[in-house]
C-alpha positions in Angstrom: 20.5 21.8 -50.6 20.5 17.9 -51.5 23.1 17.2 -49.1 21.2 19.4 -46.3 17.8 17.0 -47.1 19.8 13.7 -47.1 21.5 14.7 -43.5 18.0 15.7 -42.3 16.3 12.5 -43.5 19.5 10.4 -41.8 18.8 12.5 -38.3 15.3 11.5 -38.6 16.0 7.9 -39.2 18.3 8.1 -36.3 15.3 9.6 -34.1 13.0 7.2 -35.3 15.1 4.2 -34.4 15.5 5.8 -30.9 11.8 6.5 -30.3 11.0 2.7 -31.4 13.4 1.2 -29.3 12.2 3.5 -26.3 8.7 2.4 -27.2 9.6 -1.3 -27.4 11.6 -1.1 -24.2 8.5 0.6 -22.5 6.4 -2.4 -24.1 8.8 -5.0 -22.6 8.8 -3.3 -19.1 4.9 -3.5 -19.3 4.9 -6.8 -20.1 7.2 -7.8 -17.1 4.9 -6.2 -14.9 1.9 -7.7 -16.1 3.6 -10.9 -16.1 4.7 -10.6 -12.6 1.1 -9.7 -11.7 -0.3 -12.9 -13.4 2.3 -14.9 -11.4 0.9 -13.8 -8.3 -2.8 -14.2 -9.2 -2.3 -17.9 -10.5 0.0 -19.0 -7.5 -2.6 -17.2 -5.0 -5.4 -18.9 -7.1 -3.5 -22.3 -7.3 -2.7 -22.6 -3.4 -6.2 -21.6 -2.1 -7.8 -24.0 -4.7 -5.4 -26.9 -3.6 -5.8 -25.9 0.2 -9.9 -25.9 -0.2 -9.3 -29.2 -2.0 -7.6 -30.7 1.0 -9.9 -29.0 3.7 -12.8 -30.7 1.8 -11.4 -34.0 2.2 -11.0 -33.3 5.9 -14.0 -31.5 6.7 -15.9 -34.3 5.3 -14.6 -36.4 7.9 -14.8 -34.2 10.5 -18.6 -33.7 9.9 -19.3 -37.5 10.0 -17.6 -37.4 13.4 -19.3 -34.4 14.7 -22.7 -35.6 13.4 -22.4 -39.0 15.5 -20.9 -37.2 18.2 -24.0 -35.2 18.3 -26.4 -38.1 17.9 -24.3 -40.3 21.0 -24.9 -36.7 23.1 -28.6 -37.3 22.4 -29.0 -40.7 23.3 -26.8 -41.4 25.7 -27.6 -40.3 29.6 -24.7 -41.5 31.7 -26.8 -41.7 34.9 -29.1 -44.1 33.1 -26.5 -46.4 32.4 -23.7 -45.9 35.0 -25.0 -48.9 37.4 -26.9 -50.8 34.4 -24.5 -52.8 32.5 -27.5 -54.1 30.3 -29.0 -50.6 29.5 -25.3 -49.5 28.2 -24.9 -52.7 26.5 -28.4 -51.9 24.4 -27.3 -48.5 23.6 -24.1 -49.6 22.7 -25.3 -52.2 20.2 -27.8 -49.5 18.9 -24.4 -46.9 18.5 -22.4 -50.3 16.6 -25.0 -49.9 13.9 -25.2 -46.1 13.4 -21.2 -46.3 12.8 -21.6 -49.5 10.7 -24.3 -47.7 8.6 -22.3 -44.4 8.5 -19.0 -46.4 7.2 -21.2 -48.2 4.5 -22.8 -45.0 3.1 -19.7 -43.0 3.3 -17.1 -44.8 1.2 -14.7 -42.0 1.9 -14.2 -42.8 5.6 -11.7 -45.3 6.6 -12.2 -45.8 10.2 -14.6 -44.4 12.8 -14.7 -45.6 16.5 -16.2 -44.1 19.8 -14.0 -44.9 22.9 -16.2 -44.9 26.1 -15.3 -43.3 29.3 -14.8 -46.2 31.6 -15.7 -44.5 34.7 -19.4 -44.4 33.7 -19.6 -47.2 31.0 -18.6 -50.0 33.6 -15.5 -51.6 31.7 -13.3 -51.0 28.9 -15.4 -50.4 26.0 -15.1 -49.2 22.2 -17.2 -49.4 19.1 -14.5 -49.6 16.2 -15.3 -50.1 12.7 -12.5 -50.4 9.6 -12.6 -50.4 5.6 -10.3 -52.9 4.2 -8.4 -52.5 0.9 -11.5 -54.0 -0.8 -13.8 -51.4 0.2 -15.5 -54.0 3.1 -16.7 -52.5 6.5 -15.5 -54.9 9.3 -15.9 -54.5 13.1 -12.4 -54.3 14.9 -12.2 -56.1 18.3 -10.3 -53.4 20.3 -7.6 -54.9 23.2 -9.8 -53.7 26.0 -8.5 -56.4 28.6 -5.3 -54.6 29.5 -5.0 -53.1 32.8 -4.5 -49.6 31.8 -6.9 -48.9 29.1 -6.3 -45.3 29.0 -3.7 -43.7 30.9 -3.0 -40.0 30.6 0.5 -39.3 29.5 0.6 -42.6 27.6 1.0 -41.8 23.8 -1.7 -44.2 22.9 -4.3 -42.1 24.8 -3.2 -38.8 23.7 -6.2 -38.6 21.3 -8.5 -39.5 24.2 -7.4 -36.7 26.8 -6.4 -34.1 24.0 -10.3 -34.6 22.6 -11.5 -34.2 26.4 -9.3 -31.3 27.2 -9.9 -29.2 23.8 -13.3 -30.5 23.0 -12.0 -31.4 19.3 -8.6 -32.4 18.3 -6.3 -32.8 15.2 -3.4 -35.5 15.6 -0.1 -34.9 14.0 0.7 -37.0 11.0 1.6 -40.5 11.8 2.7 -43.2 9.7 1.2 -47.1 10.1 3.9 -49.5 9.1 1.2 -52.2 9.1 -1.2 -50.4 6.6 1.9 -48.5 4.9 -0.1 -45.1 4.8 0.4 -42.0 6.5 -2.6 -40.9 8.7 -4.1 -37.8 10.9 -6.4 -38.7 13.6 -9.9 -36.3 14.3 -11.4 -36.7 17.4 -14.1 -35.0 19.5 -15.2 -35.4 23.0 -19.1 -36.4 23.6 -21.0 -35.0 26.7 -24.5 -35.7 27.7 -27.3 -32.9 28.3 -26.0 -33.1 32.1 -22.6 -32.2 31.2 -20.8 -36.1 32.0 -18.5 -37.2 29.7 -20.0 -40.1 27.2 -16.4 -40.9 25.7 -14.3 -39.8 22.5 -15.5 -40.1 19.1 -13.0 -40.5 16.3 -11.7 -41.3 12.7 -8.1 -41.9 11.4 -8.0 -40.2 7.9 -5.4 -41.7 5.6 -3.8 -38.8 3.8 -1.4 -40.2 1.2 -3.6 -39.1 -1.8 -3.2 -35.5 -0.7 0.8 -35.9 -0.4 0.8 -37.0 -3.7 -1.1 -34.3 -4.9 1.4 -32.1 -2.9 4.2 -34.0 -4.7 2.6 -33.6 -8.4 1.4 -29.9 -7.9 2.7 -28.6 -11.6 4.3 -25.5 -11.6 6.4 -23.2 -14.2 10.0 -24.0 -14.4 11.4 -22.8 -11.1 8.9 -23.6 -8.8 8.0 -25.6 -6.0 5.2 -27.0 -3.6 5.2 -27.8 0.1 2.6 -28.9 2.8 3.6 -28.2 6.0 1.9 -28.2 9.5 1.1 -26.1 12.1 4.3 -25.7 13.3 5.7 -25.2 9.6 7.4 -28.4 9.8 7.6 -30.5 6.2 5.0 -33.0 5.5 5.0 -33.5 1.8 6.2 -31.4 -1.3 7.5 -31.4 -4.8 10.8 -31.0 -3.7 12.7 -33.4 -0.9 12.9 -31.9 2.8 16.3 -31.2 2.5 15.6 -28.3 -0.3 12.5 -27.3 2.3 15.0 -26.9 4.7 17.4 -24.4 2.7 14.7 -22.5 1.6 13.4 -21.8 5.3 17.2 -20.8 6.2 17.4 -18.6 3.2 14.1 -16.8 4.0 12.0 -17.9 0.6 9.8 -19.5 3.0 8.8 -16.7 5.4 7.1 -18.4 8.4 5.1 -16.0 10.4 2.4 -17.3 12.3 -0.2 -15.1 10.8 1.0 -16.0 7.2 -1.9 -18.7 6.4 -4.7 -16.5 7.6 -7.0 -16.0 4.5 -7.8 -12.7 6.3 -4.0 -11.8 6.6 -2.2 -9.7 4.1 0.6 -11.6 4.6 -0.2 -14.7 2.4 2.2 -13.5 -0.1 6.1 -12.9 0.4 9.0 -11.8 -1.8 12.5 -12.7 -1.4 16.0 -12.6 -3.3 18.4 -15.2 -2.5 21.8 -15.2 -4.6 20.1 -12.2 -6.7 17.6 -14.6 -7.9 13.9 -13.4 -6.9 11.2 -15.7 -5.5 7.4 -15.5 -5.0 5.8 -17.5 -2.4 2.3 -17.7 -1.7 0.4 -19.5 1.7 -2.8 -21.2 1.9 -4.3 -22.7 5.3 -6.5 -25.9 5.5 -9.4 -26.5 7.9 -6.9 -28.4 10.1 -4.0 -26.0 10.5 -1.6 -27.4 7.7 -0.2 -24.7 5.4 0.3 -24.9 1.7 3.1 -22.9 0.2 3.5 -22.5 -3.7 7.0 -20.6 -4.7 8.0 -19.3 -8.3 11.2 -17.9 -9.2 10.5 -14.8 -11.2 13.7 -14.8 -13.1 12.7 -18.5 -14.5 9.3 -17.0 -15.6 10.6 -13.9 -16.8 13.7 -15.6 -19.1 12.2 -14.5 -22.3 11.7 -10.8 -21.4 15.3 -11.0 -19.9 16.7 -11.8 -23.2 14.6 -9.8 -24.9 15.8 -6.8 -23.0 19.5 -8.1 -23.5 18.7 -7.9 -27.4 17.4 -4.1 -27.0 20.3 -3.1 -24.8 22.7 -4.5 -27.9 20.5 -2.6 -30.4 20.7 0.6 -28.3 24.4 0.3 -28.0 24.4 0.0 -31.7 22.1 2.9 -32.5 23.9 4.8 -30.1 27.2 4.3 -31.5 25.8 5.2 -35.0 24.1 8.2 -33.6 27.3 9.7 -31.7 29.4 9.1 -34.4 27.0 11.0 -37.0 26.3 13.8 -34.5 29.9 14.2 -34.1 30.1 14.4 -38.0 26.7 16.7 -38.2 27.7 19.0 -35.4 31.2 19.8 -37.3 30.2 19.9 -41.1 26.3 20.7 -41.1 24.9 22.8 -38.4 25.8 26.5 -39.9 24.3 25.2 -43.3 21.1 23.8 -41.4 20.4 27.2 -40.1 21.1 28.7 -43.3 18.5 26.4 -44.7 15.9 27.1 -42.0 13.5 27.6 -44.8 13.3 24.1 -44.9 11.6 23.7 -41.5 8.1 22.4 -43.1 9.9 19.6 -44.5 11.3 18.7 -40.8 8.3 18.8 -39.1 6.3 16.7 -41.6 8.9 13.6 -41.3 8.6 14.3 -37.7 5.3 14.0 -38.0 5.4 10.8 -39.7 7.8 9.3 -37.3 5.4 10.1 -34.6 2.9 8.2 -35.8 5.1 5.4 -36.5 5.7 5.5 -32.9 2.2 5.8 -31.9 1.5 2.7 -34.1 4.0 0.9 -32.4 2.3 1.4 -28.7 -0.9 0.9 -30.3 0.3 -2.5 -31.3 1.9 -3.2 -28.0 -1.5 -2.1 -26.1 -3.7 -4.3 -28.1 -1.6 -7.4 -27.7 -1.3 -7.1 -24.1 -4.8 -8.3 -23.0 -5.0 -11.5 -25.6 -1.7 -12.6 -24.3 -2.7 -12.4 -20.6 -5.9 -14.3 -21.8 -4.7 -17.0 -23.3 -2.0 -17.4 -20.5 -5.0 -17.9 -17.9 -7.0 -19.9 -20.7 -3.9 -22.6 -21.0 -3.6 -22.6 -17.1 -7.4 -23.3 -16.8 -7.0 -26.1 -19.5 -4.1 -27.6 -17.5 -5.9 -27.3 -14.3 -9.2 -29.6 -16.0 -6.9 -32.0 -17.6 -5.3 -32.9 -14.1 -8.1 -32.7 -12.3 -9.6 -35.4 -15.1 -12.3 -32.7 -15.8 -11.2 -32.3 -19.1 -13.6 -33.3 -21.7 -13.6 -33.4 -25.4 -16.0 -30.4 -26.1 -14.1 -28.3 -23.4 -10.6 -29.1 -25.4 -12.3 -28.2 -28.8 -13.4 -24.8 -27.3 -10.0 -24.0 -25.7 -8.5 -24.7 -29.0 -11.1 -22.6 -31.1 -10.7 -19.6 -28.5 -6.7 -19.8 -28.9 -7.1 -19.9 -32.8 -9.3 -16.9 -32.0 -7.0 -15.1 -30.0 -3.9 -15.6 -32.7 -6.2 -14.7 -35.7 -7.1 -11.4 -33.6 -3.6 -10.5 -32.9 -2.7 -11.0 -36.7 -5.5 -9.1 -37.5 -4.3 -6.2 -35.0 -1.1 -6.0 -36.9 -2.6 -6.0 -40.4 -5.5 -3.3 -39.5 -2.6 -1.0 -37.5 -0.2 -1.1 -40.6 -3.1 0.0 -42.8 -4.5 2.3 -40.0 -3.3 5.5 -41.9 -4.1 4.8 -45.2 -7.6 6.1 -46.2 -7.9 3.6 -49.0 -8.9 0.8 -46.9 -12.2 -1.5 -47.8 -15.3 -0.5 -45.9 -18.2 -3.1 -45.8 -21.4 -3.8 -44.3 -21.1 -6.2 -41.2 -23.3 -7.3 -38.3 -22.9 -4.9 -35.3 -23.9 -8.0 -33.0 -21.6 -10.3 -34.2 -18.9 -8.1 -33.9 -19.5 -7.4 -30.1 -20.2 -11.1 -29.5 -16.2 -11.8 -31.2 -15.0 -8.8 -28.7 -16.4 -10.5 -25.5 -15.5 -14.0 -26.5 -11.8 -12.4 -26.7 -11.8 -11.5 -23.2 -14.2 -14.5 -21.9 -11.4 -16.1 -19.8 -10.8 -13.0 -18.1 -14.4 -12.0 -17.4 -14.8 -15.5 -16.2 -12.2 -15.7 -13.8 -13.2 -11.9 -12.5 -16.7 -13.5 -11.8 -18.2 -10.6 -13.8 -22.0 -11.2 -15.4 -22.5 -9.9 -19.0 -25.8 -9.4 -20.4 -26.6 -8.4 -23.9 -29.8 -6.9 -25.1 -30.9 -6.5 -28.8 -34.3 -6.2 -30.1 -32.9 -7.5 -33.6 -29.8 -8.3 -35.7 -28.1 -4.6 -36.7 -26.0 -4.0 -39.3 -23.7 -1.0 -40.0 -21.2 0.2 -42.6 -17.6 0.5 -42.2 -14.2 -1.1 -41.1 -15.2 -4.3 -39.1 -12.2 -5.0 -37.4 -11.6 -1.6 -36.2 -15.1 -1.6 -34.8 -14.4 -4.8 -33.0 -11.0 -3.4 -31.4 -13.2 0.0 -30.4 -15.7 -2.2 -28.6 -12.9 -4.6 -27.1 -11.0 -1.4 -25.9 -14.3 -0.2 -24.3 -15.2 -3.4 -22.4 -11.4 -3.8 -21.3 -11.5 -0.5 -19.7 -14.9 -1.7 -18.2 -13.9 -4.9 -16.9 -10.5 -2.7 -15.3 -13.2 -0.3 -13.6 -15.2 -3.1 -12.1 -11.9 -5.0 -10.7 -10.8 -1.8 -9.1 -14.2 -0.8 -7.5 -14.9 -4.6 -6.8 -18.9 -4.1 -6.2 -20.7 -6.8 -4.7 -22.1 -8.2 -7.9 -19.8 -7.2 -10.9 -21.7 -6.7 -14.2 -21.4 -5.3 -17.6 -24.5 -4.8 -19.5 -24.6 -4.0 -23.3 -27.9 -2.6 -25.1 -28.0 -2.4 -28.8 -31.1 -0.4 -30.2 -32.1 1.9 -33.1 -32.4 5.8 -31.8 -35.6 7.3 -33.8 -36.8 4.1 -34.7 -39.3 5.4 -36.9 -37.0 7.3 -39.0 -34.2 4.3 -38.5 -31.2 6.8 -38.5 -28.9 5.8 -36.1 -28.0 2.6 -34.0 -26.9 3.0 -30.4 -24.7 0.7 -28.4 -24.8 1.4 -24.5 -21.8 -0.4 -22.7 -22.6 -0.1 -18.8 -20.6 -1.2 -16.1 -21.2 -0.8 -12.3 -17.7 0.6 -11.4 -17.2 3.6 -9.5 -18.1 7.0 -11.0 -15.9 8.8 -13.3 -14.1 12.3 -11.7 -15.3 15.4 -12.9 -12.0 16.6 -13.1 -11.0 13.4 -15.1 -13.8 13.6 -18.0 -12.5 15.9 -20.4 -9.1 14.1 -20.7 -10.3 10.5 -20.9 -10.1 10.9 -25.0 -6.6 12.3 -25.3 -3.9 10.5 -26.1 -1.2 9.1 -23.8 -3.7 10.1 -20.8 -4.5 7.0 -18.5 -5.4 6.4 -15.0 -3.5 3.2 -14.8 -0.2 4.2 -15.5 1.0 2.1 -12.4 -0.7 -0.9 -14.0 0.6 -0.6 -17.2 -1.8 1.7 -19.0 -0.7 3.4 -22.0 -3.5 6.2 -22.6 -3.9 4.8 -26.2 -7.0 2.9 -25.8 -9.6 5.4 -25.6 -7.9 7.9 -27.9 -7.9 5.0 -30.7 -11.3 4.1 -30.0 -12.6 7.5 -30.6 -10.7 8.1 -33.9 -12.6 4.8 -35.1 -15.8 5.7 -33.9 -15.7 9.4 -35.0 -13.3 9.8 -37.8 -13.6 6.4 -39.7 -17.3 5.7 -39.1 -18.7 9.1 -38.7 -20.2 8.3 -35.6 -20.0 9.6 -31.7 -18.6 8.2 -28.5 -19.1 9.4 -25.0 -18.5 8.2 -21.5 -20.8 9.4 -18.7 -21.9 8.3 -15.2 -25.2 6.6 -14.4 -27.0 5.9 -10.7 -25.6 2.6 -10.8 -22.2 3.0 -12.4 -20.3 4.4 -16.1 -22.1 4.3 -19.5 -19.9 4.5 -22.7 -22.5 5.2 -25.5 -21.3 4.9 -29.1 -23.6 6.0 -32.0 -22.8 5.1 -35.6 -25.1 5.7 -38.6 -27.0 3.5 -40.3 -25.9 1.9 -43.6 -28.0 4.3 -45.9 -26.6 7.5 -44.3 -23.0 6.5 -44.4 -22.2 5.1 -47.8 -19.6 6.6 -49.9 
């Protein structure tokens, strides 16, 4: 009898190892998928952010040129000065003051000029102002004594004729050897109310700062950033041009014409070169340039790769032991186990305990996933604020405090789950409002990134009696599902509302927490399954189906309360009801 019992215990231990390995493997795989998704989101966000930043610089100068062009079109009428040089000179002098004033009031502008149409101005005329290294604005005398002032086909005159032909024109990048800087020219043609050409208004924009920003974009190991013109030619990058060309040849940069269109679904691509996977995101600037951010998946997922290798090694060792034991067990113990069938209750008891152990491992993996994701987002935001010189001491302290809170919560998760099956845990009185705020703070970064507004309504500070950390975890699970429902539904104004009030206020019996989100309603056929273990509607996104089941256990079994999910006119409501302190003390 003792030998048979020992063999059964050994069998269950082997099974528990296998279950633990399977759950660990599942958790690692889910983490890998989550991390891959986060990398995509971060790259898309970063590429669009930098592209918008560059567009803002270029758009500012474009707006200045367009504004002055509009003023010129309103002030100049060619038929009034075509045969009257004094009238033209008076208008030119007035324009001179306008351009000079614009240069002084907009320090970002490095140059402004208007080249007049010589056929109507009566000469080779141009108003041109520059800003020197000291920020001083000065008039630049154009060499208008040359015989061929403007000649179509002449490279120096392309800005003029291209602007007339297209209405507006951005030049390609040019290097000024005298100023030792890179620049682009934006030019806009000016026409009077009669449709006669007045001239071309333009500005030279120095773009060394943009190139330097691209070179210094900080990505994770194995990441690269490149800025290209509209023809996909190299302009600047965190890597040299020869590496850019190599990536083009290998297909890491899939340069399709529609790739940088914000409305296109081709602003992200995947490629594999020499068994290494790459993610590439694209974003376009206002003048047609394209910013590409490239990240090696293998470099990002290296820790998970090592963990996979470790799990494989452990699995092989355990499998070897299980096979050896199975051979021995099948030869020596099959018949005795059949004869001792009356011990099945003991076997079922051990299986139940091992199943609970496996469930606990799954719960820990589920509870840790969101804090790890939020910490990754928070670190990225911290780095962006530092790099953009927007990081204040208060912001740094807030980030550090949030990190400590995440780590403390993760540590509490392990402690709580370790004690979860023990009935002798200590209950205490705690502030319901405070634990809801704690749950919200743990997902503050995720709520902020997804632009979800959160409103908490409470008439007073309410206290309940029970397990404080478990209640916080239950609220966290509900908020996490509410956030996911909003992200999936993508409403116009995403919002979560939390209402805390006393049911039957005159009797002061129960406290009610309503957590509402404006995501899509719950389907009727899904409602009965929501609180069942391992049922999930988010399996492709790494859902385990444990969150709501665990939440129900905490509220109903451990706090003698109730929980329900139901549809409302604007979305879904999760109602949690817990008894007041005096009705729940044991």
